[in-house]
N, C-alpha and C positions, 0 to 999 in steps of 0.2 A: 257388763257382759260383752266379752269379745268375740266378734265375728271369726269363723273359722275359715281360713283360704285354704285352698290347695298350695301346698309348698313342694320345692324339690325333695325334701326328704321323706314327704309322705308319698310321694310318688317311686320312691326308691325302696321304701319299706313295703309298700303293697305289690311292686314288682318283686321283691325279695320274698315275702312270704307266699305269693299265689305260685309262682315259680317252683319253691321249694317243694310245698305241699302237693302240687300237681306231679312233679316228677317224682315225688316219694310214693304218690299212688301208683304211678305207672310202672316203678319199678317192682312194688308188690305185685304186679300182675306181669312181670318178666319183660317190660319194655324198659330198658335201660338206655337212655338217650341224653342223658346229662352232659357228656363230653361235646357232643354237636351243638347244644344250646348254649353251652359255656362258650365255644368258640365263634358261634354266630352273633351272640351277644357282644361278645368282647370287642369283634370286628365292627359293630354298629357304633360302639361307644367311641372307639378310636377314630373311627370315620368322622363322628360327630365332633370329636375334640379338634381334630384337624380343621373341620369346617369353621367351627368357631373361631380357631386362630387366623385363619384366610380372611372369613368375612367381618371378623368382630362383632357380628350380631347374628342370632339366631331365630328363626320364626318361633314362636312359643309352641307350636304343634310339634316341630323337629325337635325342640328342646324337650318337651315332656316325653317324647319317644327316646331320646337319650337317655333320661332319667330313669324310665321304665326298664331301659336295656340295661343300665348299671344295676338295677336292681335283679333283673335278671343273672346278670354274672354273679353276684352274690349268692344269690337262692340256687343255682345250678352246681355254683362250687361246694355249697353247704351240704347238698344231696349227695354230690360224688363222694366227698370227704366222708358223710356219716355211711354210706356204702360200704367203703374201704375198712371203718373202723368195726362194722359189723361182720366182715368176714372171718372165717374160722381161724383158729390160731395156726401160725407158720412155723414148722418145725420140719425137719430130714425124716424123722419116722414116723409110723402110722398112728395116728392120734388114738386108735382102739387098742394100743398094745402099751400106753403110757399108764404107768402105776402111780407115779408120784411127780407132783409139779412143786416148781419153787417159783413164787409171785409175789408181788408188791400189791397191798389191798389199796384201791383207789376210792374207796367209799365206804360207808359205814353199814353194819349189817341191818338187814329189813327183813319183817317176815315173809315167808312165802309159803301160805297156808298154816296148817297147825305143826308141821312136823320138821320144818325146814327154814332156814334164813339164808337169804341170798346176799352175796357179797361180790361187789365188781373186782376184778384184779387183772392187774396186769403181769404178764408173763415173762420169766426171765429164764427159766431152763426146764426139762423134764426128764425123767428116769423110766426107761422100760424094764430095767434089772438093776441090781446092786452096781453093776460094772458097767453099764451102757447109760451115758449121759449125752443129753442133745441140747443145743441153745434152742430157745422158742421165744417167739414174739407175737403180740396180739393181745387183746382183751379177751376174758372169759368170765362167766358167772359162776362164782363157788355155791353150791347147793350144800349147806352145812346141817348136819341133824341139829335140831332145835335144842337139845339138850346141852350139847357143846358149847353153845353161844350162851343159853340162861345161867349154866352153872357158873360164870364167870361174872354176872350181875350180883348186885348187892342183895342179899337174903336168896342168892341161887344156891342150888344143891345140886351137883353133877356127878357122874360117874365116868372115870376116863380109863381106857385100858392101858396095858404095857406097851411101851414103844418097841416095835419090832427091830430086827436087825436091818431092815429096809432102809431106815432114816439114817443110819450111820454110815451110809456109803461115801466115799472119798469123792470130793469135790474136783474135777478134772477141768472144767473151763474157766477160763479168764475172768467170765462173769460172776462165777461161784466161788472164787478163790477166798472171799470174804467171811464166807459161810463156815468154814472149817473149824474155826474155835466154837462157834455155837453148836456145831455137830458133835465136837468132842465132849462136850458138856450139855447134853440135849436138855432143853426146859421148854414146858408145854406153855402155851399162851396164856397169859393172865386177863388179858382181855383183847377186844378186836377194834380195831379203828383205823381210820385212813392214814397210810403211810407205813403200816406195819409189813414186814417182810417174814412170810411164812413157809413150811415145807408141809404140804399136805398129801395124804394117801388117797386114791379112789380111783375113778373111771370117769373118761369123757362119755358124753352122750353120742348119739349117732349123729348129730349134726356138727360137733365139736364146739358147740357155743356154750356147753354147760360142762361143770366138772364135779361129780357126784362125790362128796367127801365120805370117807368110810367112819364109822363111829369110834374115831382113835383121834385122841386132842392133837391138833397141827402142832409143829415144832417152831419154836420162835427163833428167827434169825436175823433180828434187830430191827431199826428203824432207818426209814429214808431221809430223815433229816431229824436235828434237835427239835426243831420246833413242832413236828409232827409227836415227837415223844412227848414234849411237855403238854401238847393240847389232850391227848390221849388220856394222861395223868390227870389233868383238872377235869377232864368229862366224867372220870369213872370216880373221882372223888366228889365232885358235885352230885353224882348219881347217888353216892352212899350216904351224903347228907340228906337229900330230899327222900330218900327211901323211908326213914323214920319219918316223917309226916305224912305217911299214908296217901289218900287219894288225892289231898291238895299238892304232895309233892310231886305225885304222877302227874298232874296237870299244869305244874310249874316246870318239869323237865320236859313235856311235850311244848311247851311255849317258848322255852328258853334254848333247848338244846335239841329240838326236832326229834325227840326219842319218846315213842308212846309206850315204852317197856312197861311202866308201871301205871298206866292209865287204865282204868277199869274198862272191859269191853262195852258195859251197858252204858258208860259216858260216851264213847266213840259212836256207838249206835244211835245214842239221843241225838248227838250233833248232827251227825249224817242224816237222819229222817227229818231233822227240824229245819234242813236247809242251812246248816252252820258248819259244815265241814271246813269251810275256807278260813274259820276263825283259829282251828287248829293246824293249818298249814303256815309255816313261818312266811310273813309277807311285808308289806310296807307298812302295815298296822304296827306291827311289833318294832320295826326298824324306828318309827315316829316316837314310839313310847320311849324306847332306849336314847333316843335323839333327845326328847324332852328331859328325860331324868339327868343326861348329862349336861344339858343347857343350865339347868337349876343347879346342879352341883358346880359347874364352871362358874355362874354369876356370883356364887359366894366370892370368888376372887375380885370382883367388882370390876370386870374386864370383858367387855362383850366379844372382842376379837378370841380371846382365850377360850370363851365359853364355847364359841363356834368350834374352834380348833379341837377342843374337847368332844364336842358333839360328834365329828367327823371320827375321832380316833375310836370311841365308843362303838360307832356304828361297824367300822371295819374289824373292831376286836370281836363284837357280838357275831358277824358272819362268819369269822375264822374260827370261832368256838364252835357255833351251831353246825357249821358245814355247808357244804354247797347244794342247794335248792334252787330249781327255776326260780321260785317267786322271791327269794333272798337276791338271788344274782340280777334280778329285774330291778329290786328296789335299790339295791346298792349301786348298780349301774346307773339308774336314773339320779341318784344322788351326786355320784361324780360326774356325769354330765353336765347337769344343772350348775355343780360347781366350778366346773371347768368354763362354762359359759359365762359367769359371773366374774371369773378372775381375768376374761378376757374383755369385760366390760358391755358383754351382751346379756340381755334377758330374754332368753329363749322361752317360748310357749311350751306349756306342759304336754301338749299331744305332739310338738317337735320332739321334745325330750324323749318321750315313750317310742315314736317311731324310729329316732335314731338308736335306741337301744335294743329295740325288735330286729332292727337290721342287723347289729353288731352280735347280737346273741344268736339268731340263727345261723349267721356265717361261722361263728367260731365254737358253737356248741349245739349243733344239730341234733345231737341225741336227746337234749333237753326239749327241743321243740317238737317232738313227737310224744311228749308225756301231758298228761291232763292238767297236772299242776300247772305246766307253761300255758296251755291255752286258757286255763281258768284265770291265772294272774293277769296275763296282759288282757284278756276279755273283761274282767273286772275293773282294770284300771282304764282302759278305753271307754268302758260304759260309763265310768264316774265322771270323766272327762267329757265326753259328749251328751249324754243324758242326764248325768247328775247334776252338772252346774245348771243346767237348764230348770230341772224341778226345784233347785234351789233359788234360782232367780224368780219363777213363778210363785213360789212360796214365802218369799220376802215380805215381811210385815202382816203376815197373816197368822204365822206362829214362830214361838220362839225362835232364834237363830241357832241354838245348839241343835235342836229337835229338828229344825230344817236342815240343818247340812246333814245329821245322821240319816234322816229320812231319804233325803235326796240321793246320797253315796250308796244306800242299800239299794233303791229303785233303780239308779242307773246301772249297777253291777248285776243286778239279777235279771234285768231285761236283756242286756247286752249278752249274759252267758246262758241265757234260756236255751239256744238251740245247741250250745256245747254240753249243758247237763242233759237235756232229753237225749241227745244222740249218744252220750258215753254212758249214762246210767239208766235211762228209759223213764224216768220219773221226776218230778220237781215239787218239794214241799209248798202248798198252797199259801201258808203262813210265813214263809221264808223272809220276805221283807219286813213284817213286823218282827219276826223274832231276832232278825240281825240288829234291828233298833233297838230292840230291849236287852239281848244278851250281850252285844259287843260292848257297850259301856261297863256291864258287870265285870266281863273278863278283862277289859282294860284297868279297871280298879283293882281286880285280884294280881294282875301281872305287876302293877307299880307298887302294891303292896308285897309281893314278892322280892322287889328289886330292894325295897327297904329292910325287910325281914331278914333276908340271906346276909347282908354284911352284918347286922345285929347279931345273928346266931355266930357268926364266925367270930366276932369279938368278945361276945358273950355267950358261952355254950350252955350255960345254966338256963337261959331264956329259951332254948329251942324248944321244949316242949309245950311251953306256952305259945309261943308263935306258931308252931304246928296246929295248936288247937284253934287259934283264931282264925289262920287259914283254911281250915277244914270247915269253919262254918260258913266262910265264904263259898267254899266249894260246893257244899250242900244246897246253897241257895241258887247258884249257877245251875246245877245238874239239875234241880227241882224246875227251874224255870224252862230249860233246853228240853226235859222230858216231857213237860206240859204242852210245849209248841209240837214236838215230835209225835203226840198222839192224835194232832188234828189231820185233817184229809191229806192224802198225796194225790197230785196230778198224774196219772199214769195211762197216756195214750196207748192203745194197744195195736194201731196198724200204722204204717209209715204214712199215710194220708193225715191222720190226726196228729202225728209228729211235726209234720210239716205245717198243720194250721198254727198249732200252738207257737210252735217258733216263729213263724212270720208275724203272729199277732203280738209278740213279745216285743220284737224289733219294730214293728210299724208303731207300735205305741209309743216306744223310746223316741222315734222320727217325729211323732206327731207332736210329743211334749217339747222336743226341741224346736221344732217349727212354729208352735205357739209363742215360745219364750222369743224367738227372733223378732216375730210380729209384734209382740209386746213392745220390745226394745226398739224396733223401728218406728213404731208409733209415739213413743216417749221421746226419742232423737229428734223426729219430725217436728213434735211439738215445742221442744226446746229450741230449735233453729227458727222457728216461725215467729 
């Protein structure tokens, strides 16, 4: 068991996170001081660097302050950048007069209630009338009627109206000249995916951050790159194949493509109430399984280095296919940082790798940092490192190693994320730790089975119905088990004091476990040295 010592990257990560969330909270109340904090912190860092060059040695307290100020620079920059990104779109005309926009989808459709899907879009141009066109810049959320999205899915049936004359307006700006051929032969969108360029009709909300799309099929205007087109085609071909496998296909689609389109609502509810929602969110567990499968496949060639290279390629391909998600970005970033460290002859501790990725992630993707998925992903990983390893150390020799590893990881993740879950959701599953230990291996087996059956179904299509039947048997057992745990009591603190008490109790329990493990380690170490 390794002792955890405070390192510069931990101080930087702590400064980055605390300053970012502190400034974000202040900005929500109308107090915007990120620029001043950034300049002050940058001044301190520069002064500290000059002092280091001059004196060649810096007192530990001063060095710690400089590292925290470096984190302050990153955190204040991230909050300022996020605030700029969230500003209303910029154009020379009034947003309330806009009738049509041209934009590029920067993400995948996600349900927004029962009647709409939301899609993030980067604006290119807008029209207030057929003969008045304006350049536009910024990000906006498209709120698309659910029927237009679901009608493009496998098994979906939708009705789209006639395309009005408005969409045939001449493109007069240099940024829209490439769209003229598409408008002369207007085609509705066959599917929606990142990188797709569209022309949609509707209206902006009062704040200008949301564009409500009329129930008229948007016009297809091409792709931002061939890779985005290939990815979209592969995703929807994958969706069509899994659609024929029913509920099992829906779970596989959620686990491999971060798309819960075909996942039954009762399954999602059961996982959430059982404290297993993290299993459906793509994370390091999924990357580790993909990596393991690639390693096993690469080892068939009898070359360890090639197997490792195949594993890294498979991980990158999976993240590219599944799409950007905070948990996936965190897991992939940690893999890359650890691999870079090994290539440089270093063996960075896992906590240092996590802190490095946290700093980079907040700095360059502040929009991810304010999502629940981001907080739970980093919180669970930190809990496994800080509390989970201690649990495994204490359980060593008392229960089987596999069971100890699974139980300790679940305990560490649940204890560390308890304040986040209670603060965001308001309740926590009492049996979440046991449920995770039982259901996670079942889902891992299901996912590995899917990785085997999908290539078989592609090679021998006649086997597809049989393979789908087998996977549905596994799915039924997973759903039955998750639903059983979901029916167990929920901890639902009603007051703020109760939430604070339960949250603190969970964190203190984790600290107590870690302290007990360190005392035991110190005792064994002392015995061996005496």
